[in-house]
Structure formats: C-alpha cells, structure tokens
BAROVO-449099 format. One record per residue (C-alpha): x, y negated, z negated. Coordinates in steps of 0.5 Angstrom, whole numbers, padded with zeros to 4 digits, always signed. Layout:
! BAROVO-449099
XYZ...
! end
This chain:
! BAROVO-449099
-0115+0051-0108-0117+0044-0108-0117+0039-0103-0113+0033-0106-0111+0029-0100-0116+0024-0096-0111+0026-0090-0116+0029-0084-0112+0026-0079-0105+0027-0075-0101+0022-0070-0102+0020-0065-0095+0023-0063-0091+0020-0057-0090+0025-0051-0083+0026-0048-0083+0031-0044-0078+0035-0048-0082+0036-0056-0087+0042-0056-0088+0042-0064-0092+0037-0068-0094+0036-0075-0101+0036-0079-0100+0033-0086-0108+0037-0088-0110+0043-0090-0114+0048-0086-0117+0055-0087-0118+0057-0080-0113+0055-0075-0120+0054-0071-0122+0049-0076-0117+0043-0071-0118+0039-0065-0112+0037-0061-0113+0031-0057-0108+0029-0051-0109+0021-0048-0106+0021-0041-0103+0014-0041-0109+0011-0037-0113+0012-0043-0116+0018-0042-0117+0024-0048-0119+0031-0047-0119+0037-0052-0114+0042-0051-0116+0049-0052-0113+0054-0058-0109+0059-0056-0109+0057-0049-0105+0050-0049-0103+0051-0057-0102+0055-0063-0103+0054-0070-0099+0056-0076-0099+0053-0083-0107+0056-0084-0108+0055-0091-0102+0051-0093-0103+0045-0098-0099+0041-0095-0102+0043-0088-0097+0047-0082-0095+0045-0075-0099+0046-0067-0093+0048-0062-0095+0046-0055-0096+0051-0048-0093+0045-0044-0089+0039-0047-0093+0033-0047-0090+0029-0041-0088+0022-0043-0094+0016-0044-0098+0021-0047-0100+0022-0053-0102+0027-0058-0107+0027-0065-0110+0032-0069-0116+0032-0073-0119+0037-0078-0125+0040-0075-0130+0044-0079-0136+0047-0076-0142+0044-0080-0145+0051-0082-0145+0054-0090-0143+0061-0089-0142+0063-0096-0148+0068-0099-0149+0068-0106-0154+0074-0109-0159+0074-0114-0156+0079-0120-0149+0080-0116-0142+0078-0117-0140+0070-0119-0133+0070-0117-0130+0063-0116-0125+0062-0111-0131+0064-0107-0136+0057-0110-0128+0054-0109-0127+0056-0101-0134+0053-0100-0134+0047-0104-0127+0046-0100-0131+0046-0094-0136+0041-0096-0131+0036-0098-0127+0037-0091-0134+0036-0087-0135+0030-0091-0127+0027-0090-0129+0029-0082-0135+0024-0083-0132+0019-0086-0126+0019-0080-0131+0019-0075-0135+0013-0079-0129+0009-0079-0130+0008-0072-0136+0005-0072-0139-0001-0071-0141-0003-0078-0145-0010-0081-0142-0013-0086-0145-0012-0094-0150-0016-0095-0152-0017-0087-0158-0011-0085-0157-0006-0081-0158-0007-0073-0161-0003-0069-0161-0003-0061-0168-0001-0060-0172-0007-0058-0167-0012-0060-0163-0011-0053-0164-0010-0047-0160-0006-0042-0155-0010-0039-0155-0014-0044-0148-0017-0047-0147-0015-0056-0143-0022-0058-0140-0022-0065-0144-0028-0069-0143-0031-0076-0141-0026-0081-0138-0022-0077-0146-0020-0075-0147-0017-0069-0151-0021-0064-0154-0021-0057-0148-0025-0052-0151-0029-0046-0154-0026-0040-0151-0025-0033-0154-0030-0030-0151-0035-0036-0144-0032-0035-0144-0033-0027-0147-0039-0027-0141-0041-0032-0136-0038-0027-0140-0042-0021-0138-0048-0025-0130-0046-0026-0130-0045-0019-0133-0050-0015-0135-0056-0020-0134-0062-0016-0126-0066-0016-0125-0070-0023-0131-0067-0025-0130-0064-0032-0134-0057-0032-0139-0056-0037-0139-0054-0045-0145-0049-0044-0140-0046-0038-0135-0046-0045-0131-0053-0042-0129-0057-0047-0129-0064-0043-0122-0064-0040-0122-0058-0036-0123-0057-0029-0125-0052-0023-0121-0048-0018-0124-0053-0013-0121-0058-0017-0114-0056-0017-0114-0054-0010-0115-0061-0007-0109-0063-0013-0105-0059-0010-0107-0061-0002-0105-0068-0004-0098-0066-0008-0096-0061-0001-0099-0066+0004-0099-0073+0002-0096-0078+0008-0089-0079+0007-0087-0084+0003-0094-0086-0001-0094-0084-0008-0098-0080-0011-0103-0084-0016-0106-0082-0023-0111-0078-0020-0107-0073-0017-0102-0073-0024-0097-0077-0020-0094-0084-0023-0096-0087-0017-0088-0089-0017-0083-0085-0016-0088-0078-0015-0088-0075-0007-0091-0070-0005-0087-0064-0001-0089-0067+0006-0085-0073+0003-0079-0069+0001-0080-0064+0006-0078-0071+0011-0072-0072+0008-0069-0066+0007-0070-0066+0015-0066-0072+0016-0060-0069+0011-0061-0063+0015-0062-0065+0022-0060-0072+0024-0055-0073+0030-0048-0075+0029-0047-0082+0027-0053-0083+0025-0054-0085+0017-0059-0082+0013-0065-0087+0011-0066-0090+0004-0074-0087+0006-0070-0080+0005-0065-0082-0001-0060-0084+0003-0056-0091+0004-0056-0092+0011-0049-0093+0011-0045-0087+0011-0049-0081+0008-0050-0077+0013-0053-0070+0015-0050-0063+0016-0051-0063+0022-0046-0069+0023-0041-0066+0018-0041-0060+0021-0040-0063+0028-0034-0068+0026-0031-0061+0023-0031-0058+0029-0028-0064+0032-0022-0063+0027-0022-0055+0028-0021-0055+0035-0015-0061+0035-0012-0056+0030-0013-0051+0034-0010-0055+0041-0004-0056+0036-0002-0050+0034+0005-0046+0038+0006-0039+0038+0012-0036+0041+0015-0029+0041+0022-0028+0041+0025-0019+0042+0031-0018+0036+0037-0015+0039+0040-0012+0032+0045-0018+0033+0042-0024+0035+0040-0029+0029+0038-0036+0033+0033-0038+0037+0030-0045+0040+0023-0047+0040+0019-0050+0045+0017-0056+0040+0021-0058+0034+0016-0056+0027+0019-0062+0024+0020-0057+0017+0021-0049+0016+0014-0050+0012+0011-0051+0018+0012-0045+0020+0009-0038+0019+0014-0032+0022+0012-0025+0022+0017-0019+0025+0014-0013+0027+0008-0016+0024+0010-0017+0017+0011-0024+0015+0018-0027+0013+0020-0031+0006+0022-0038+0008+0028-0037+0005+0030-0032+0010+0030-0037+0016+0033-0044+0017+0030-0050+0022+0038-0054+0026+0040-0056+0032+0038-0062+0036+0031-0064+0033+0030-0058+0029+0029-0053+0034+0033-0048+0033+0030-0042+0028+0036-0039+0025+0035-0032+0021+0040-0030+0015+0041-0024+0018+0039-0021+0026+0032-0018+0026+0033-0010+0028+0033-0008+0035+0027-0009+0040+0023-0013+0033+0018-0018+0035+0018-0023+0032+0012-0028+0032+0013-0036+0030+0007-0040+0029+0008-0047+0028+0004-0053+0028+0006-0059+0033+0004-0067+0031-0004-0068+0031-0007-0074+0033-0013-0077+0029-0015-0084+0029-0009-0087+0034-0011-0093+0036-0013-0094+0044-0007-0097+0046-0003-0091+0043+0002-0097+0038+0001-0100+0031+0003-0108+0031+0003-0112+0025-0004-0114+0025-0006-0105+0025-0002-0105+0019-0005-0111+0015-0006-0111+0008-0008-0116+0002-0005-0116-0005-0010-0115-0010-0010-0119-0017-0005-0113-0020+0000-0112-0015+0001-0120-0014+0002-0118-0023+0007-0113-0022+0011-0118-0017+0011-0123-0021+0015-0118-0027+0021-0122-0030+0024-0115-0030+0023-0107-0030+0020-0107-0037+0016-0112-0036+0014-0108-0029+0013-0101-0032+0008-0104-0038+0004-0107-0031+0005-0100-0029+0002-0098-0036+0007-0093-0037+0008-0089-0044+0014-0093-0050+0017-0085-0049+0018-0085-0041+0021-0093-0042+0026-0090-0047+0028-0085-0043+0029-0089-0037+0033-0093-0042+0038-0087-0043+0044-0088-0041+0046-0081-0040+0043-0073-0039+0045-0071-0046+0042-0078-0049+0036-0076-0044+0037-0068-0048+0035-0071-0054+0029-0075-0051+0026-0070-0050+0027-0066-0055+0031-0060-0051+0038-0056-0052+0044-0057-0050+0046-0055-0044+0053-0051-0047+0048-0046-0050+0041-0046-0048+0037-0042-0050+0032-0037-0045+0025-0035-0047+0024-0032-0040+0027-0030-0034+0031-0034-0029+0032-0035-0022+0038-0038-0019+0038-0042-0013+0043-0037-0010+0049-0032-0010+0055-0034-0013+0060-0039-0009+0064-0042-0014+0070-0037-0019+0065-0039-0025+0058-0039-0022+0053-0035-0025+0052-0028-0021+0045-0026-0019+0042-0020-0019+0042-0018-0012+0049-0021-0013+0051-0015-0018+0047-0010-0016+0051-0011-0009+0057-0010-0011+0055-0005-0015+0052-0001-0010+0060+0000-0007+0062+0002-0013+0062+0009-0015+0059+0011-0022+0064+0012-0029+0063+0017-0034+0066+0021-0039+0064+0028-0041+0065+0033-0047+0067+0038-0043+0068+0042-0035+0067+0048-0033+0074+0052-0030+0069+0059-0027+0061+0059-0024+0057+0060-0030+0050+0061-0030+0048+0054-0032+0041+0057-0036+0044+0061-0041+0052+0058-0041+0050+0050-0043+0046+0052-0049+0047+0049-0056+0052+0054-0060+0055+0056-0053+0062+0056-0051+0066+0053-0046+0073+0051-0044+0074+0052-0052+0069+0048-0053+0062+0050-0057+0057+0046-0055+0053+0042-0059+0045+0039-0056+0046+0033-0052+0053+0034-0050+0054+0032-0043+0058+0038-0039+0061+0037-0031+0059+0043-0028+0064+0043-0022+0066+0051-0019+0059+0054-0018+0058+0059-0012+0053+0055-0010+0056+0048-0009+0048+0045-0010+0048+0047-0016+0054+0043-0018+0053+0036-0023+0052+0033-0030+0049+0037-0034+0046+0035-0041+0046+0042-0047+0040+0043-0050+0035+0050-0051+0033+0047-0043+0039+0045-0039+0038+0040-0035+0041+0034-0030+0044+0028-0034+0039+0023-0033+0045+0018-0030+0046+0023-0024+0039+0026-0023+0039+0024-0015+0044+0026-0011+0046+0019-0007+0049+0017-0015+0055+0022-0014+0058+0021-0008+0065+0017-0010+0063+0018-0018+0069+0018-0022+0069+0024-0029+0074+0023-0034+0073+0030-0039+0075+0028-0046+0076+0036-0049+0077+0043-0046+0084+0048-0046+0085+0048-0039+0081+0040-0037+0083+0036-0042+0083+0029-0041+0083+0030-0033+0079+0026-0029+0076+0028-0022+0073+0025-0016+0066+0027-0013+0068+0027-0006+0062+0028-0003+0058+0024+0002+0052+0020+0002+0046+0022+0005+0044+0028+0001+0039+0032-0002+0040+0034-0009+0040+0041-0009+0041+0043-0002+0047+0039-0001+0054+0042-0003+0057+0037-0009+0065+0038-0009+0070+0034-0015+0077+0034-0013+0082+0033-0019+0085+0027-0019+0093+0027-0020+0097+0021-0023+0104+0019-0019+0110+0020-0026+0105+0025-0028+0111+0029-0027+0117+0026-0031+0113+0021-0035+0117+0018-0042+0124+0021-0038+0130+0017-0037+0134+0022-0033+0139+0017-0032+0140+0016-0039+0141+0024-0040+0149+0026-0041+0148+0033-0041+0143+0039-0040+0141+0041-0048+0138+0033-0048+0135+0034-0041+0132+0040-0044+0129+0036-0049+0127+0031-0046+0123+0035-0041+0121+0040-0046+0125+0045-0043+0126+0052-0047+0134+0055-0047+0132+0059-0042+0131+0054-0036+0136+0051-0031+0137+0044-0032+0142+0043-0026+0146+0036-0025+0150+0036-0019+0154+0030-0015+0156+0033-0008+0156+0031-0001+0150+0031+0003+0152+0038+0006+0152+0041-0001+0147+0037-0004+0141+0040+0002+0145+0047+0001+0143+0046-0006+0137+0044-0006+0134+0050+0000+0138+0055-0005+0134+0053-0012+0130+0058-0015+0123+0057-0017+0123+0054-0025+0129+0050-0023+0130+0043-0025+0136+0040-0021+0138+0033-0021+0142+0031-0014+0147+0025-0012+0148+0025-0004+0150+0019-0004+0144+0016+0000+0137+0018-0004+0137+0021-0012+0132+0027-0011+0129+0030-0018+0126+0038-0015+0121+0042-0020+0120+0049-0017+0121+0051-0010+0120+0044-0005+0113+0043-0007+0114+0037-0009+0119+0031-0011+0120+0025-0014+0125+0021-0011+0129+0014-0010+0132+0011-0005+0138+0007-0008+0140+0003-0002+0133+0001-0002+0131+0001-0009+0124+0005-0008+0121+0010-0011+0116+0016-0008+0113+0021-0010+0112+0027-0005+0107+0033-0005+0110+0039-0001+0114+0034+0003+0108+0029+0004+0108+0022+0000+0102+0020-0003+0105+0015-0006+0110+0009-0005+0111+0004-0010+0115-0002-0009+0114-0003-0002+0110-0009-0001+0104-0011+0004+0106-0010+0012+0103-0014+0017+0102-0011+0024+0100-0016+0031+0099-0009+0036+0096-0003+0035+0100+0002+0029+0101+0008+0027+0101+0008+0019+0108+0010+0017+0110+0014+0010+0112+0007+0005+0105+0004+0008+0100+0003+0004+0097-0004+0004+0097-0007+0011+0095-0013+0015+0092-0014+0022+0093-0021+0026+0092-0019+0033+0087-0023+0037+0084-0017+0040+0082-0010+0037+0086-0007+0033+0087+0002+0033+0090+0005+0028+0093+0012+0029+0091+0014+0021+0096+0020+0018+0092+0026+0018+0088+0027+0012+0089+0035+0011+0097+0032+0010+0095+0027+0005+0089+0029+0000+0089+0023-0006+0093+0018-0001+0090+0011-0001+0091+0006+0004+0088-0001+0005+0087-0005+0011+0084-0012+0012+0084-0016+0019+0084-0024+0019+0083-0025+0026+0075-0024+0028+0077-0017+0032+0075-0010+0030+0078-0005+0028+0078+0002+0029+0082+0009+0029+0085+0013+0033+0081+0019+0031+0073+0020+0029+0075+0021+0022+0073+0015+0018+0067+0016+0014+0063+0009+0013+0062+0007+0006+0055+0009+0006+0057+0015+0008+0055+0019+0014+0059+0024+0020+0065+0021+0021+0067+0016+0026+0073+0011+0029+0069+0004+0026+0074+0001+0020+0073-0006+0020+0067-0011+0024+0070-0018+0027+0070-0023+0021+0076-0025+0019+0077-0023+0012+0073-0016+0012+0078-0011+0008+0077-0002+0006+0080+0002+0002+0081+0008+0005+0083+0016+0001+0083+0021+0004+0079+0027+0001+0084+0032+0006+0078+0033+0011+0078+0025+0013+0079+0018+0011+0074+0016+0006+0071+0008+0006+0072+0007-0002+0071+0000-0003+0071-0006+0002+0066-0011+0004
! end
C-alpha cells in the first residue's frame, strides 16, 4: 500500500466536555505510531498515554481512523493528533532469502512517514530566507541577548537589556514637554508618562476660572480644570435659598438657582398644600344620604371620597346647599360604613401683605398686538389679527347647526353612524329618551325570562336516557338540539330546561338558578302539554342542582266557554254542537226561581252543563261545583270562579282606599291614599292560586300586609313589606298557593 497523502497531523480539535471521539486523517501501521497532545487553556501541552487516556481504531486504513478519549476534553482545551513513527529500521532481508514486495513496500512506507514527520517539525522551525546563509546561535549571540528580525526577514541580534532599560526610563520619566528620543523608539512628538501626569494634574487642579493653555492641551479660553467645574457644581447644588448661581459657575446671577433653593421652595409649597387639606369622616346608617362639610370645597372636583376605603366615582355624589357644603350621595351608604372625605381648602400663595388687591396691583401694559386687536373694526378683522384660519371663520359664520355640520363634514344627526361604543349622560328622563344599558338591565331584573320549548315532561324521567336524540317524550320524537321543559322530577332540584343530545345538558340561558324564578315557558308540541304555559314559582336565591325548582300551569279566564255565545243558542242540540259535546251529554236550560235554581245546582251531576237564570245572576256550571263562570245581571260584571273562589273579575275598575282594608273578591286594582301606613289584609293565597292583585300608593307612606305572606321582588323569605314610603310605588302580587309573590313593580 502506498502513502498517497502528505497529511501528517489532524486537529487541533476544541474540547466541549462532551465529545470523546476525534478523527485522524492519515494512515498508520501501528496504534503506537500516534502522538496525542492536549493543550490546556493556559497553553500548557501534555502528551497523552495510549490505552490509558485514549484508544485507537482504523489502524492500516488509507483514510485514517479515530481515537476515543477515556474522558471528554473540557471546554477551553484542544486535542492535536500527529503521526509519531520510531526512527528504527526493523526489516531484515537475508541473502538468497525470499523477496516479498509487500515487505519492501512496508519498509518504504515507514520511511516516507518518517520523512513527513520530520517535515512537519521543520515547518515549525525558524528558517532563513533563500539565498541567505544560515545563522548559528553559537558565537553570534550571547546568553540573555534578544533576537530581532532584520532586513529580508533575517535574524539579527536585538537590543541589549541595558538599551531596553534606558528606553523604558525615557518613556517613564523624561521631563515635561521633552519628547522621547528616537533611540528609545520615539518620533519626536511622543512624551513620557511623567509628562502626561503633569498635564493630568493641570486638568485636575488648575485654579477656578483659569483656562488651560496650549501647553496643557487646552484652548486657553473655555477649557477648565476639574477643580473649576467642581466649584461650579457646588454652587448649582448647594447655594442657599434665594442666592442665584454666579456667571462663573454658568448661572446668570439673576434667576437661576441651586437644587438646594428649589428643594426649599418645594418643601414650602408642600407644607402649604398639606396644611390646607381637610379630612372629615362620617358613618353611614343605611338611610342617610347627605352630610354637611365644615368648609366648602367649592367643587366636587376638589374632593376625594371613599366608603370603607373604596374610592367613589364623582358621578355618585354631588355638592349643594349653602356654600356648596352639603355632600349628597345618589344612594345611601351602607349601615356602619366609614365615609372619608378629603378636600382642599383655599391656598394662599403670594398674597399681598395687606391682604388686598387694588387697581395698582392689577395694572398691566397693553402690547402693540393687544392695541391692534382693540382697533380692529369688525369681528372678521379681529379673527385675522388672532390668526384664526379661514376654516374656523367659516364655521363661526355658519347660520345653524346643519350648516356647521356640513362645514365639519359630519353626518346628519337624524341618521348617525357610530363606529364605537356610545356613552349616554344618564338614564332616559323623557318618553322619547334613549335608554342606557343599566336602565334596561334594571327593568329586565324585575322580569322573569320568557322562552318556548318544543315539548315538556309528564312524569319523572331518567334525564341521561330520556332526552337523547330519537327518544319519544309526550308523543314527540326528540331531535338533537330540541329544548325540553323537565318539570315532574321526583327530585325537584333536577327540574329545568334541557337541550336534547347525546349528553343532555341544561340550556345555556337556564344554566344558573336565578334564571328560573318568575320565568314563563310555552310548550309548542306534545299530546298532553301542547300550547300550554308554565310559570316557575320558585323564589330567587337558591343553588342550581340543590334547591327545588317548581313549575305551575297557567290557566286562562274564558278557556271553558271560549268562542261560544250561549245566549244565542235556542236549543240543546245547538248548545252541544257549539260546546263540542256528544249527544249523550246533558245540556239543560233552566229559568226558575232562586230556590229552584240553587236546588238544580246542588243536585247537578258531574259531566253536565247547566245554564241557570234566577233573575239576579246568570251562571254556567261545568260538572261539579268546582268551577263556574258568572254574570251579575245587576252590575253587568263577568267573573270566573275556581273551587267557588274568584281568580279574575272582568269589568271591575280600580278602587281607592283611604284606610286599612281587606281585599274583596272583586278588587284587583287598588290605589292607597292614606296619610299613614296602610295595612292590607290579603286573601288566603291557598284559596286563590294564580290570582293577581295590583297595589300602588300615591302617598309617601308604606303599605304592608297584615300577615307575613309577601315574598319580595328579589326573592327570599315571606314578610309583610309591600311598598316603600315613596309616592308612585306599585307592585303586582300573584298567589302561588302558599304566599303572594311580588312579580313586578318599582
């Protein structure tokens, strides 16, 4: 095998603390023919030991091989791999012995490898140029001599140590302004360290206000020492209050002052402001809204108000009364709340010693500009003097708002287009006023939700399986996404509005408890519940999944005989047809005395419809005495009774009460006009489920129930309160069979 490459060295490779394998790119015939040198970060080199520090692979390969380190070289070290063939010849050829070409070639290869090894070392030697004789260190250089590179890159003796010491002495201590000599390496413009130390001293300590001249490197005019500027800085920092900074320190000597001066002024102003801040504290009682301050703040913009430490918006309070000293909140602070008011008193700065301001103290001098403005003959000339643009002049001359909007390029106010949110100044005060979100939210707060579901349950169900798509409920096959009213659960807390699907869940608009109380749900389909209306009678304040949710079916006056006019029917057959009764149903028309009529009513059988006229009242009874529709002929009034208790009187107008009273069966709209608290005795809620009674007061007096049977508008336990002592307050009460529920009002 030949030695076809001149490469005899690989590397250096940089260590990183991780890599352990490194390539060598030349052929060796023995693993011992490598030298691996590690160079430390400080330049120290060491030769590593085979099989202890590293191992070799690829022996005999023409392209070389690899060494594997026992320990990865650290970052900052390098690895260099060189061929290191022994300078021995171990091939023995005997006379008349066998002659093998491989043996001769191997010996030649080793010889070439040694040549390459020597060549690599020679490249690192100091050599003379071609044509120059070699230099011998013996006899030409003495011990301690320095070697220099002469002309033509020749090696010549360098300066002696004494010459170097003399040159170093010149560079260090040559006198001020004396250049370093050429013999010491200077060029005639370079100076010693001593020279520059004198210059540095001048720049540091030259007297105040004495400019540095050219000999010190200054311009003799505006270049000053550090001592000069330090003196000026001292004036700017520490001159007493009222003492201007002098021109020597860069001040104008008139109205430019030190930091110490302005610190004293700031401290004085701060003291004035702090001494003129007033702090007053009050306690809320849950009802009071107005407190009188000791001193007028003049404007609520000068006030900072907190309630229990929480800052209050200025829109939540106002100043009024004599001297604007009365602080009034829009809502009464809570009971025992701590109200703190911080406001500024009048601050007097620069007030004349006599405390007065006269004409002489207000005198001023008119400038030429002001005189020109006063001499202008008309508004147009004055605007020109003021520098007002033609556009502003046109805008000021516009005759009306529409013309001004045209000048401004604004849209007509009757069809504005808004690109962002609009903030209104307050809630609407007129019938046509724009409504704010908070106004609408407050109205909606008192209204239960209204929704329409596809179908409703008729009995307890297993929600997870009964409300999946394809299941049948009340005769309706459910589809994914159908809304279902679940109202008949054995565990009433499970009731509510659900969405049918693979995993039934509560509807998004009914996924919190307080969305249910007062809600009204209509059912679109179903065998039993089609076109029915259901009211949630539960009170507010519960927890979804824990508190029971109840629904009651809403019945309507007139359902019994809707669309039928019995007075126009002359016989039983037509009555049956109009009422959709079979021929077997008993329809009777009776016109007897009062006693006979009552006998007929009491003796009527279930499933019969009887129309009785007794000269005073006209009744229609269905089945038993459970329900009848009555017409009072004397007063021309119509009412519907269930279980012989009226739930609605049609034709009876509002009544006014001026004393405590008991609600009669014919009283549904009641106005209280008593100059004292009015006590109302409401009917038993259990006797009138579904009945609605509206009550309002036109006196600033409270209205209360004689019993604790009224559930507040926001829900909770039943109490006696109905209306607060504010004229115009009203409430709509609806019986849920247990209490009277405050459904609507203000």
